PAVOLUM-884868 format. One record per residue (C-alpha): x negated, y, z. Coordinates in nm, 4 decimals. Example, Ala and Ser with C-alpha at 12.3 -4.5 7.8 and 13.67 -1.06 7.14 Angstrom:
REM residues 2
<fise><x>-1.2300</x><y>-0.4500</y><z>0.7800</z></fise>
<fise><x>-1.3670</x><y>-0.1060</y><z>0.7140</z></fise>
***
This chain:
REM residues 202
<fise><x>2.2206</x><y>-0.1801</y><z>0.9880</z></fise>
<fise><x>2.5957</x><y>-0.1159</y><z>1.0064</z></fise>
<fise><x>2.5325</x><y>0.0065</y><z>1.3673</z></fise>
<fise><x>2.2660</x><y>0.2462</y><z>1.2362</z></fise>
<fise><x>2.5179</x><y>0.3726</y><z>0.9786</z></fise>
<fise><x>2.7736</x><y>0.4538</y><z>1.2396</z></fise>
<fise><x>2.5074</x><y>0.6615</y><z>1.4256</z></fise>
<fise><x>2.4521</x><y>0.8658</y><z>1.1181</z></fise>
<fise><x>2.1423</x><y>0.6983</y><z>0.9940</z></fise>
<fise><x>2.2702</x><y>0.5565</y><z>0.6731</z></fise>
<fise><x>1.9713</x><y>0.6768</y><z>0.4682</z></fise>
<fise><x>1.7321</x><y>0.4932</y><z>0.6994</z></fise>
<fise><x>1.9557</x><y>0.1771</y><z>0.6935</z></fise>
<fise><x>1.9586</x><y>0.1880</y><z>0.3138</z></fise>
<fise><x>1.5747</x><y>0.2112</y><z>0.2956</z></fise>
<fise><x>1.5367</x><y>-0.0658</y><z>0.5427</z></fise>
<fise><x>1.7642</x><y>-0.2814</y><z>0.3305</z></fise>
<fise><x>1.5599</x><y>-0.1879</y><z>0.0268</z></fise>
<fise><x>1.2413</x><y>-0.2788</y><z>0.1915</z></fise>
<fise><x>1.3853</x><y>-0.6194</y><z>0.2979</z></fise>
<fise><x>1.4935</x><y>-0.6818</y><z>-0.0586</z></fise>
<fise><x>1.1662</x><y>-0.5688</y><z>-0.2065</z></fise>
<fise><x>0.9728</x><y>-0.8050</y><z>0.0085</z></fise>
<fise><x>1.1298</x><y>-1.1103</y><z>-0.1513</z></fise>
<fise><x>1.2237</x><y>-0.9714</y><z>-0.4905</z></fise>
<fise><x>0.9900</x><y>-0.6890</y><z>-0.5690</z></fise>
<fise><x>1.1019</x><y>-0.3517</y><z>-0.7229</z></fise>
<fise><x>1.3598</x><y>-0.5166</y><z>-0.9479</z></fise>
<fise><x>1.5543</x><y>-0.6192</y><z>-0.6372</z></fise>
<fise><x>1.5866</x><y>-0.2637</y><z>-0.5188</z></fise>
<fise><x>1.9195</x><y>-0.1576</y><z>-0.6727</z></fise>
<fise><x>2.1824</x><y>0.0615</y><z>-0.5133</z></fise>
<fise><x>2.4522</x><y>-0.2030</y><z>-0.5137</z></fise>
<fise><x>2.2457</x><y>-0.4685</y><z>-0.3552</z></fise>
<fise><x>2.1027</x><y>-0.2277</y><z>-0.1034</z></fise>
<fise><x>2.4477</x><y>-0.0945</y><z>-0.0103</z></fise>
<fise><x>2.5739</x><y>-0.4564</y><z>0.0324</z></fise>
<fise><x>2.2772</x><y>-0.5421</y><z>0.2462</z></fise>
<fise><x>2.3411</x><y>-0.2413</y><z>0.4638</z></fise>
<fise><x>2.7061</x><y>-0.3151</y><z>0.4930</z></fise>
<fise><x>2.8338</x><y>-0.0017</y><z>0.3319</z></fise>
<fise><x>3.0173</x><y>0.0919</y><z>0.0153</z></fise>
<fise><x>2.8233</x><y>0.1549</y><z>-0.3085</z></fise>
<fise><x>2.9557</x><y>0.5106</y><z>-0.3260</z></fise>
<fise><x>2.8304</x><y>0.5903</y><z>0.0234</z></fise>
<fise><x>2.4754</x><y>0.5358</y><z>-0.0923</z></fise>
<fise><x>2.5071</x><y>0.8162</y><z>-0.3453</z></fise>
<fise><x>2.5408</x><y>1.0697</y><z>-0.0658</z></fise>
<fise><x>2.1781</x><y>0.9967</y><z>0.0208</z></fise>
<fise><x>2.0235</x><y>0.8951</y><z>-0.3179</z></fise>
<fise><x>2.0884</x><y>1.0594</y><z>-0.6486</z></fise>
<fise><x>2.0069</x><y>0.7487</y><z>-0.8454</z></fise>
<fise><x>1.8203</x><y>0.4194</y><z>-0.8498</z></fise>
<fise><x>1.4837</x><y>0.5906</y><z>-0.8958</z></fise>
<fise><x>1.5511</x><y>0.8130</y><z>-0.6000</z></fise>
<fise><x>1.6127</x><y>0.5020</y><z>-0.3792</z></fise>
<fise><x>1.3144</x><y>0.3121</y><z>-0.5347</z></fise>
<fise><x>1.0819</x><y>0.6056</y><z>-0.4553</z></fise>
<fise><x>1.1801</x><y>0.5928</y><z>-0.0847</z></fise>
<fise><x>1.1394</x><y>0.2173</y><z>-0.0671</z></fise>
<fise><x>0.8076</x><y>0.2318</y><z>-0.2513</z></fise>
<fise><x>0.6791</x><y>0.4914</y><z>-0.0013</z></fise>
<fise><x>0.7705</x><y>0.2545</y><z>0.2872</z></fise>
<fise><x>0.5896</x><y>-0.0340</y><z>0.1108</z></fise>
<fise><x>0.2927</x><y>0.1810</y><z>0.0697</z></fise>
<fise><x>0.2978</x><y>0.2443</y><z>0.4421</z></fise>
<fise><x>0.3035</x><y>-0.1178</y><z>0.5087</z></fise>
<fise><x>-0.0248</x><y>-0.1572</y><z>0.3038</z></fise>
<fise><x>-0.1756</x><y>0.1371</y><z>0.4845</z></fise>
<fise><x>-0.0837</x><y>0.0022</y><z>0.8195</z></fise>
<fise><x>-0.2811</x><y>-0.3247</y><z>0.7432</z></fise>
<fise><x>-0.5706</x><y>-0.1232</y><z>0.6261</z></fise>
<fise><x>-0.5653</x><y>0.0861</y><z>0.9348</z></fise>
<fise><x>-0.5488</x><y>-0.2241</y><z>1.1580</z></fise>
<fise><x>-0.8368</x><y>-0.3868</y><z>0.9861</z></fise>
<fise><x>-1.0421</x><y>-0.0627</y><z>1.0141</z></fise>
<fise><x>-0.9825</x><y>-0.0582</y><z>1.3907</z></fise>
<fise><x>-1.0867</x><y>-0.4231</y><z>1.4157</z></fise>
<fise><x>-1.4168</x><y>-0.3425</y><z>1.2422</z></fise>
<fise><x>-1.5042</x><y>-0.0467</y><z>1.4718</z></fise>
<fise><x>-1.7782</x><y>-0.1869</y><z>1.6780</z></fise>
<fise><x>-2.1588</x><y>-0.1706</y><z>1.6123</z></fise>
<fise><x>-2.4149</x><y>0.0879</y><z>1.5109</z></fise>
<fise><x>-2.2853</x><y>0.3791</y><z>1.2919</z></fise>
<fise><x>-2.4502</x><y>0.2719</y><z>0.9638</z></fise>
<fise><x>-2.3391</x><y>-0.0944</y><z>0.9507</z></fise>
<fise><x>-2.0078</x><y>0.0002</y><z>1.1060</z></fise>
<fise><x>-1.9356</x><y>0.2345</y><z>0.8249</z></fise>
<fise><x>-2.0018</x><y>-0.0170</y><z>0.5583</z></fise>
<fise><x>-1.8012</x><y>-0.2768</y><z>0.7553</z></fise>
<fise><x>-1.5022</x><y>-0.0500</y><z>0.7798</z></fise>
<fise><x>-1.5103</x><y>0.0208</y><z>0.4039</z></fise>
<fise><x>-1.5273</x><y>-0.3559</y><z>0.3382</z></fise>
<fise><x>-1.2385</x><y>-0.4153</y><z>0.5840</z></fise>
<fise><x>-0.9972</x><y>-0.1886</y><z>0.4056</z></fise>
<fise><x>-1.0963</x><y>-0.3412</y><z>0.0696</z></fise>
<fise><x>-1.0254</x><y>-0.6945</y><z>0.1887</z></fise>
<fise><x>-0.6998</x><y>-0.5799</y><z>0.3533</z></fise>
<fise><x>-0.5895</x><y>-0.4368</y><z>0.0211</z></fise>
<fise><x>-0.6403</x><y>-0.7625</y><z>-0.1613</z></fise>
<fise><x>-0.4983</x><y>-0.9625</y><z>0.1231</z></fise>
<fise><x>-0.1784</x><y>-0.7461</y><z>0.1194</z></fise>
<fise><x>-0.1358</x><y>-0.8089</y><z>-0.2523</z></fise>
<fise><x>-0.1587</x><y>-1.1744</y><z>-0.2114</z></fise>
<fise><x>0.0448</x><y>-1.2196</y><z>0.1067</z></fise>
<fise><x>0.3080</x><y>-0.9501</y><z>0.0335</z></fise>
<fise><x>0.3431</x><y>-0.9560</y><z>-0.3479</z></fise>
<fise><x>0.6998</x><y>-0.8084</y><z>-0.3396</z></fise>
<fise><x>0.5901</x><y>-0.5059</y><z>-0.1347</z></fise>
<fise><x>0.2658</x><y>-0.4591</y><z>-0.3331</z></fise>
<fise><x>0.4438</x><y>-0.4598</y><z>-0.6614</z></fise>
<fise><x>0.7050</x><y>-0.2176</y><z>-0.5286</z></fise>
<fise><x>0.4490</x><y>0.0167</y><z>-0.3801</z></fise>
<fise><x>0.2867</x><y>0.0547</y><z>-0.7186</z></fise>
<fise><x>0.5994</x><y>0.0388</y><z>-0.9217</z></fise>
<fise><x>0.5567</x><y>0.4028</y><z>-1.0485</z></fise>
<fise><x>0.8409</x><y>0.5214</y><z>-0.8314</z></fise>
<fise><x>0.6206</x><y>0.7700</y><z>-0.6497</z></fise>
<fise><x>0.6441</x><y>1.0117</y><z>-0.9455</z></fise>
<fise><x>1.0111</x><y>1.0509</y><z>-0.8629</z></fise>
<fise><x>0.9666</x><y>1.1626</y><z>-0.4966</z></fise>
<fise><x>1.1356</x><y>1.4790</y><z>-0.3776</z></fise>
<fise><x>1.0111</x><y>1.6930</y><z>-0.0894</z></fise>
<fise><x>1.2592</x><y>1.5041</y><z>0.1309</z></fise>
<fise><x>1.0944</x><y>1.1794</y><z>0.0343</z></fise>
<fise><x>0.7467</x><y>1.2424</y><z>0.1657</z></fise>
<fise><x>0.4869</x><y>0.9774</y><z>0.1025</z></fise>
<fise><x>0.3102</x><y>0.7736</y><z>0.3714</z></fise>
<fise><x>0.2058</x><y>0.9630</y><z>0.6789</z></fise>
<fise><x>-0.1674</x><y>1.0458</y><z>0.6772</z></fise>
<fise><x>-0.2511</x><y>0.7787</y><z>0.9268</z></fise>
<fise><x>-0.1319</x><y>0.5051</y><z>0.6959</z></fise>
<fise><x>-0.1823</x><y>0.6553</y><z>0.3558</z></fise>
<fise><x>-0.4115</x><y>0.4147</y><z>0.1604</z></fise>
<fise><x>-0.5750</x><y>0.6957</y><z>-0.0442</z></fise>
<fise><x>-0.6577</x><y>0.9006</y><z>0.2702</z></fise>
<fise><x>-0.7778</x><y>0.5938</y><z>0.4541</z></fise>
<fise><x>-1.0145</x><y>0.5198</y><z>0.1680</z></fise>
<fise><x>-1.1274</x><y>0.8871</y><z>0.1522</z></fise>
<fise><x>-1.1948</x><y>0.8756</y><z>0.5299</z></fise>
<fise><x>-1.4189</x><y>0.5679</y><z>0.4905</z></fise>
<fise><x>-1.6173</x><y>0.7307</y><z>0.2139</z></fise>
<fise><x>-1.6543</x><y>1.0465</y><z>0.4185</z></fise>
<fise><x>-1.7838</x><y>0.8392</y><z>0.7074</z></fise>
<fise><x>-2.0508</x><y>0.6915</y><z>0.4819</z></fise>
<fise><x>-2.1631</x><y>1.0452</y><z>0.4022</z></fise>
<fise><x>-2.1629</x><y>1.1263</y><z>0.7700</z></fise>
<fise><x>-2.3968</x><y>0.8461</y><z>0.8675</z></fise>
<fise><x>-2.6303</x><y>0.8942</y><z>0.5700</z></fise>
<fise><x>-2.5269</x><y>0.5906</y><z>0.3708</z></fise>
<fise><x>-2.3842</x><y>0.7828</y><z>0.0813</z></fise>
<fise><x>-2.5497</x><y>1.0990</y><z>-0.0590</z></fise>
<fise><x>-2.3152</x><y>1.3900</y><z>-0.0347</z></fise>
<fise><x>-2.3599</x><y>1.4766</y><z>-0.4067</z></fise>
<fise><x>-2.2289</x><y>1.1267</y><z>-0.4945</z></fise>
<fise><x>-1.9212</x><y>1.1496</y><z>-0.2762</z></fise>
<fise><x>-1.6946</x><y>1.3514</y><z>-0.5116</z></fise>
<fise><x>-1.4653</x><y>1.1133</y><z>-0.7106</z></fise>
<fise><x>-1.6048</x><y>0.7998</y><z>-0.5444</z></fise>
<fise><x>-1.2498</x><y>0.7023</y><z>-0.4254</z></fise>
<fise><x>-1.1404</x><y>0.6640</y><z>-0.7869</z></fise>
<fise><x>-1.4067</x><y>0.4090</y><z>-0.8620</z></fise>
<fise><x>-1.3550</x><y>0.2203</y><z>-0.5485</z></fise>
<fise><x>-0.9731</x><y>0.2028</y><z>-0.5564</z></fise>
<fise><x>-0.9666</x><y>0.1147</y><z>-0.9267</z></fise>
<fise><x>-1.1984</x><y>-0.1824</y><z>-0.8667</z></fise>
<fise><x>-1.0069</x><y>-0.3196</y><z>-0.5747</z></fise>
<fise><x>-0.6632</x><y>-0.2553</y><z>-0.7299</z></fise>
<fise><x>-0.7688</x><y>-0.4112</y><z>-1.0507</z></fise>
<fise><x>-0.8930</x><y>-0.7246</y><z>-0.8837</z></fise>
<fise><x>-0.5620</x><y>-0.7425</y><z>-0.6752</z></fise>
<fise><x>-0.3529</x><y>-0.7147</y><z>-0.9839</z></fise>
<fise><x>-0.5571</x><y>-0.9860</y><z>-1.1721</z></fise>
<fise><x>-0.5260</x><y>-1.2186</y><z>-0.8727</z></fise>
<fise><x>-0.1462</x><y>-1.1518</y><z>-0.8311</z></fise>
<fise><x>-0.0085</x><y>-1.1191</y><z>-1.1873</z></fise>
<fise><x>-0.3099</x><y>-1.1719</y><z>-1.4175</z></fise>
<fise><x>-0.5289</x><y>-1.4596</y><z>-1.5355</z></fise>
<fise><x>-0.7005</x><y>-1.5028</y><z>-1.2008</z></fise>
<fise><x>-0.3753</x><y>-1.5812</y><z>-1.0226</z></fise>
<fise><x>-0.4530</x><y>-1.9558</y><z>-1.0122</z></fise>
<fise><x>-0.8036</x><y>-1.9312</y><z>-0.8762</z></fise>
<fise><x>-0.8807</x><y>-2.1627</y><z>-0.5871</z></fise>
<fise><x>-0.9338</x><y>-1.9973</y><z>-0.2559</z></fise>
<fise><x>-1.3169</x><y>-2.0387</y><z>-0.2605</z></fise>
<fise><x>-1.3250</x><y>-1.8552</y><z>-0.5973</z></fise>
<fise><x>-1.0992</x><y>-1.5847</y><z>-0.4706</z></fise>
<fise><x>-1.3300</x><y>-1.5320</y><z>-0.1805</z></fise>
<fise><x>-1.6244</x><y>-1.5073</y><z>-0.4195</z></fise>
<fise><x>-1.4449</x><y>-1.2677</y><z>-0.6389</z></fise>
<fise><x>-1.3488</x><y>-1.0380</y><z>-0.3551</z></fise>
<fise><x>-1.6916</x><y>-1.0381</y><z>-0.1973</z></fise>
<fise><x>-1.8583</x><y>-0.9756</y><z>-0.5419</z></fise>
<fise><x>-1.6309</x><y>-0.6824</y><z>-0.6257</z></fise>
<fise><x>-1.6807</x><y>-0.5198</y><z>-0.2778</z></fise>
<fise><x>-2.0631</x><y>-0.5756</y><z>-0.3123</z></fise>
<fise><x>-2.0648</x><y>-0.4112</y><z>-0.6568</z></fise>
<fise><x>-1.8699</x><y>-0.1170</y><z>-0.5082</z></fise>
<fise><x>-2.1154</x><y>-0.0783</y><z>-0.2186</z></fise>
<fise><x>-2.4191</x><y>-0.0967</y><z>-0.4569</z></fise>
<fise><x>-2.2582</x><y>0.1544</y><z>-0.6887</z></fise>
<fise><x>-2.2038</x><y>0.3982</y><z>-0.3961</z></fise>
***
């Protein structure tokens, strides 16, 4: 990271450091002093790239969201075989399971991605690129269901809100809520049930 700084990439090095800290400590670990120390630069140097803590956290949260989107995209690609109709349902299920899996395997990144930092983004701090934006990935899967005739077009508007809320709610319950101590078999049942209810609702 110090080498990146000497090549004029201090901002990227600081975000990298923040992402590393967030992975183990969540959003509370992403503070300017800790990130500066991790990157091997002075605390004051960080202020040339981030106006305050929220500014830094927004950039780190965007990167954590990209990590989630990358897993969703990977799982989508893996579920790409088969006839159009079952494939479309399989791809929707794949991103739902990826979402829950990410929350359980990368809790620090998941908590940081949804820490509320996004509201503080500036034009310089764009969100995830379209290819790994979770919202756009979900929207694409719902559009695909319409294209193959699985979802009536008049029921498409707003469907992403219901689907995302259900999967995010389950993820949060499993990670930080009263379902966090469920055995693996019950977790599998919970995920399967929620995804089935989403599909029936659509």
